[in-house]
C-alpha positions in Angstrom: 64.0 -11.0 -28.2 65.9 -8.8 -25.7 64.7 -5.9 -23.6 66.1 -2.7 -22.4 66.3 -1.7 -18.7 63.2 -2.2 -16.6 60.8 0.5 -15.6 61.1 0.9 -11.8 57.4 1.2 -11.0 55.2 -1.8 -11.7 53.0 -1.4 -14.8 50.2 -3.6 -16.1 49.8 -4.6 -19.8 46.4 -5.0 -21.4 45.9 -5.8 -25.1 42.6 -5.0 -26.9 42.2 -6.9 -30.2 40.5 -5.7 -33.3 37.8 -8.2 -32.8 36.5 -6.2 -29.8 37.2 -2.8 -31.4 34.3 -2.9 -33.9 32.8 0.6 -33.8 32.7 3.8 -31.8 30.5 2.3 -29.1 33.0 -0.6 -28.8 35.9 1.9 -28.2 33.8 3.5 -25.5 33.1 0.1 -23.9 36.8 -0.8 -24.0 37.7 2.5 -22.4 35.4 1.5 -19.6 37.3 -1.8 -19.4 40.5 0.1 -18.9 39.0 2.3 -16.2 37.8 -0.8 -14.3 41.3 -2.3 -14.5 42.7 0.9 -13.0 40.1 0.7 -10.2 40.9 -2.9 -9.5 44.7 -2.3 -9.4 47.0 -1.0 -6.7 47.7 2.3 -8.3 50.1 1.0 -11.0 49.8 2.5 -14.5 48.6 0.5 -17.5 50.0 0.1 -21.0 47.2 -0.6 -23.4 48.2 -2.2 -26.7 45.5 -1.8 -29.4 44.9 -3.4 -32.8 43.2 -1.7 -35.7 39.4 -1.8 -35.8 38.0 -5.1 -37.0 38.4 -5.4 -40.8 40.6 -2.4 -41.2 43.8 -4.3 -42.1 42.0 -6.3 -44.8 40.3 -3.1 -46.1 43.6 -1.3 -46.4 45.2 -4.3 -48.1 42.4 -4.3 -50.7 42.9 -0.5 -51.2 46.6 -1.0 -51.8 45.8 -3.5 -54.5 43.4 -1.1 -56.2 46.2 1.5 -56.3 49.0 -0.8 -57.3 48.7 -4.4 -58.5 51.8 -5.5 -56.6 52.2 -3.1 -53.6 55.6 -3.2 -51.9 55.9 -4.6 -48.4 57.2 -1.2 -47.2 54.2 0.7 -48.5 51.8 -1.9 -47.2 53.3 -1.6 -43.7 53.1 2.2 -43.9 49.4 2.0 -45.0 48.5 -0.6 -42.4 50.1 1.5 -39.6 47.3 4.1 -40.1 44.8 1.6 -38.8 46.6 1.0 -35.5 47.4 4.7 -35.0 43.7 5.5 -35.5 42.9 3.0 -32.8 45.4 4.6 -30.4 43.9 8.0 -30.9 40.3 6.8 -30.7 40.7 4.9 -27.5 42.8 7.7 -25.9 40.0 10.2 -26.7 37.4 7.8 -25.2 39.6 7.6 -22.0 39.8 11.4 -21.9 36.0 11.6 -22.2 35.9 9.5 -19.0 38.3 11.8 -17.3 41.3 9.4 -17.3 44.8 10.7 -17.5 45.8 8.9 -20.7 48.3 9.5 -23.5 48.6 7.8 -26.9 52.0 7.0 -28.5 53.1 6.4 -32.1 55.1 3.4 -33.4 58.5 5.1 -32.8 57.7 6.2 -29.3 56.6 2.8 -27.9 60.2 1.4 -28.3 59.7 -1.9 -30.2 62.5 -2.2 -32.7 63.3 -4.8 -35.4 66.9 -4.3 -36.6 67.1 -7.1 -39.1 65.6 -7.1 -42.6 63.9 -10.5 -42.1 61.7 -9.1 -39.3 62.0 -12.2 -37.2 59.7 -11.6 -34.2 62.1 -13.0 -31.6 64.8 -10.7 -33.0 62.8 -7.7 -31.8 64.2 -5.5 -29.0 62.3 -3.2 -26.7 63.8 0.1 -25.6 61.3 1.4 -23.0 62.8 4.9 -22.6 59.7 6.7 -23.9 57.4 4.2 -22.1 59.3 4.9 -18.8 58.9 8.7 -19.3 55.1 8.5 -20.0 54.3 5.9 -17.4 55.9 8.1 -14.8 53.5 10.9 -15.8 50.2 9.2 -16.9 47.9 6.5 -15.6 47.3 5.0 -19.0 49.7 4.8 -22.0 48.1 3.6 -25.3 50.4 2.1 -27.9 49.9 0.5 -31.4 50.2 -3.2 -31.7 51.3 -5.2 -34.8 54.1 -2.7 -35.7 57.7 -1.9 -34.9 60.4 0.5 -35.9 62.5 -1.0 -38.6 65.9 -0.2 -40.3 66.3 3.5 -41.1 63.3 4.4 -38.9 60.9 2.6 -41.2 57.6 1.2 -39.9 57.3 -2.6 -40.3 54.6 -5.1 -39.4 55.2 -8.2 -37.4 52.6 -10.5 -39.0 48.9 -11.1 -38.5 47.9 -11.3 -34.9 51.1 -9.6 -33.8 49.4 -7.2 -31.4 49.6 -10.2 -29.0 53.4 -10.2 -29.6 53.6 -6.5 -29.0 51.9 -6.8 -25.7 54.1 -9.7 -24.6 57.3 -7.8 -25.6 56.2 -4.7 -23.7 55.2 -6.8 -20.6 58.7 -8.2 -20.6 60.3 -4.8 -21.0 58.3 -3.1 -18.2 59.0 -6.0 -15.8 55.4 -7.2 -15.7 55.1 -10.9 -15.2 51.5 -10.8 -16.5 49.8 -9.7 -19.7 46.1 -9.6 -20.3 44.8 -10.3 -23.9 41.2 -9.2 -24.5 39.5 -11.2 -27.3 36.0 -11.7 -28.7 36.2 -15.3 -27.3 36.7 -15.6 -23.5 39.7 -17.9 -23.5 40.5 -21.4 -24.7 38.1 -24.3 -25.0 38.5 -28.0 -25.3 37.0 -27.7 -28.8 35.7 -24.9 -31.0 32.4 -23.9 -29.2 31.1 -22.4 -32.5 31.1 -26.0 -33.8 30.8 -28.1 -30.7 28.1 -27.1 -28.2 29.6 -29.2 -25.5 33.0 -27.6 -25.7 34.4 -27.0 -22.2 36.3 -23.9 -21.2 40.0 -24.4 -20.1 41.0 -22.4 -17.1 44.7 -23.1 -17.4 47.1 -24.1 -20.1 50.9 -24.5 -20.2 52.9 -22.7 -22.8 53.5 -26.0 -24.5 49.8 -26.8 -24.6 49.0 -23.5 -26.2 51.8 -23.8 -28.7 50.6 -27.2 -29.7 47.1 -25.9 -30.2 48.5 -23.1 -32.3 50.4 -25.6 -34.5 47.1 -27.5 -34.9 45.4 -24.4 -36.3 44.2 -22.5 -33.3 44.8 -18.8 -33.9 43.4 -17.4 -30.7 46.9 -16.2 -29.7 49.7 -15.7 -32.2 52.3 -18.5 -31.9 55.2 -16.0 -31.9 53.5 -14.3 -28.9 53.3 -17.6 -27.1 56.9 -18.3 -27.8 57.9 -14.9 -26.5 55.8 -15.3 -23.4 57.4 -18.7 -22.6 60.9 -17.3 -23.2 60.4 -14.4 -20.8 58.1 -16.2 -18.3 55.2 -13.8 -19.0 51.9 -15.3 -17.8 49.1 -14.6 -20.3 45.4 -14.1 -19.3 43.1 -14.5 -22.2 39.5 -13.4 -21.7 36.6 -11.3 -23.0 35.4 -7.8 -22.4 32.8 -9.0 -19.8 34.7 -9.2 -16.5 32.4 -12.1 -15.4 33.3 -14.2 -18.4 35.5 -17.3 -18.5 39.2 -16.7 -19.0 42.3 -18.9 -19.5 45.6 -18.5 -17.8 48.6 -19.6 -20.0 51.8 -20.1 -18.1 53.9 -22.7 -16.4 53.2 -26.4 -17.0 49.7 -27.4 -16.2 47.9 -30.7 -16.4 44.9 -29.0 -18.1 45.0 -29.2 -21.9 42.7 -29.3 -24.9 42.6 -30.3 -28.5 41.5 -27.0 -30.1 40.3 -23.5 -29.1 37.6 -21.1 -30.0 38.1 -18.6 -32.7 
């Protein structure tokens, strides 16, 4: 993956997954999370990457199957994009309700482009011209995850869990060395806490540790996103909505490791 020129001012990147965007009240809570991050920061704007509401992508896939037994990939991507765009608008409206200066962008405005037909995630490029424009004028810019602009201005998806990848790509493009991923599970654990009550939280992991865990079946963070983060040196902070909850920092080599993760 390559990136365009950097945005001069520092910008933070925060990703809100579909697992925490579950209903209208959840969007309101997540808007409050964003306002807290603004208050905790040093005045820098925030790019918020959002997924579709929990269950929306599967629901739209089932709907496509009802309409056509073998829906084309292009039409599936177009239909799926409506879920992410709805999330962009809903969260932006919730931020407006709180009095925040926020703007929502569509797939083409956020600048993530896949120029090849195979949609290889690391072949994506970020052209942050529009992001630069809006970050200079707004405190919060909300963008859709999971999606990119494809050949001939088409909309293409980047695989399940790819909102993580979107966030990492944008963090690299805006020159941020840190990307926060908000999940329904507060970081990595030594074992799946839903199965093992004595599972221990892992405060730090190296990129290699996290990639190994992904290869073993842990889907807490998309493997392509981990690869992109390692490639660009973007530190990942994986945590929950509760600011007091455990979180895991994934970055440079660490002696802390585990066999599996929650999720």
